[in-house]
C-alpha positions, 0 to 999 in steps of 0.5 A: 500500499502507498500512502500520500503524506503532506507536511506543511507549516501553514503559519497560523492559517492566516491564508486559509482559502489558499491552504485549503486550495493546495490541500485539496490538490494534494489529496493526501491520506495523511497531513501533518501540520505546524503552526496551527492555532485556535483561541484560548477557549478552544474555538476557531481551530485551523485544522479543524476547519481544514478537516471539515472543508476537506473531509478528514479526521484531525487531532490537535495538541496545543503548545504554548500561547502567543501573540498573533502580532508577534508571528503573523502579519494578516491576523487580528492581534489577540492571544492564541494557543499554537501547536501541531496537528495530524489529519487523516482520511482514515480513522485515528485510533488514538493520539497523545502529546509528547514533550521534547524540551521543557525550556524551548516549550516544544511538543510533538503530536503522535497519532496512530492510524491503521492502513490495511493491516498495519498500525502506522504511527504518525508524528508532527513536530516543530523544532525551534527556530535558530535562523539556520544556525547551529544549536544545542537546544535544537539538537537535544530536541531532535534526540528526544524526539527520536526516543519517541518514534518506534523502529517500524511503521513510523512516519515523521512530518516536521518543520525541523527549522534546520537545513540539510547540512546541519548537526540536527539533520544528521542526528535525525538521519542517522536513525530515520530515513529522509524521504528527499535524501538529496534535499534539493528544493528549498521550502522557505521563505515564501514571505520575507515576513517569515522572520524579520531576523532572517529577512529572506528575500526568496525561497532559498532554504530547506527546513521542511522534512518527512522521515520514515522508519528504515522498514518503509520506502519512499517512492517519490517527493514534491514540493507544492507551489503555494502562497498559503504560508511562509513555508511551502508544503512537501508531499512524499509517497510512502509505501508501507 
């Protein structure tokens, strides 16, 4: 069986119409989202809006609270919860949240979904942004993440916030298989406002990845062209 897997940091969902359009085109079996937001009372969850529009099941776990004006240029200024989400066309059997660092407030969401006769472990993660610099904190988050991921039937969808030649990627690739080992296509930044410190003028940086456990095989990889976020969505076909 071959699964279509998408990973996308959706930048708060501020361009929701474009996000939905792109994800409808992708027609993935599983979608891992990062930078999903909801109101502090649990209402107006962006992943829920996407799931309802496209007919997916979804799970979401908030990570921390943030002021929208600090990260998102097109949203009204208010305090929201931000976190990771997993959407699936199949029923989600169970899900949970794991802490991968305390001081940097980073968590990963895990969900189990059955495809055929296999229970697949799905993870959506967002590591700390370091402006593409080497980071001990980021490396430790990667190590902590690897401790959570089973050795078989596992897929990680992540905004790693690290480029292919960094120690962080070497740590992850030492245990998991990169679905795009050449990592030739950049995924960031569509908008200069994606980081005012980096102030990227073009899409020239690879930050987003789909990894699998060593028993799974990647058949193809694609980076979508979209204006839905400062990141571009990526899709991998995974044979399970």
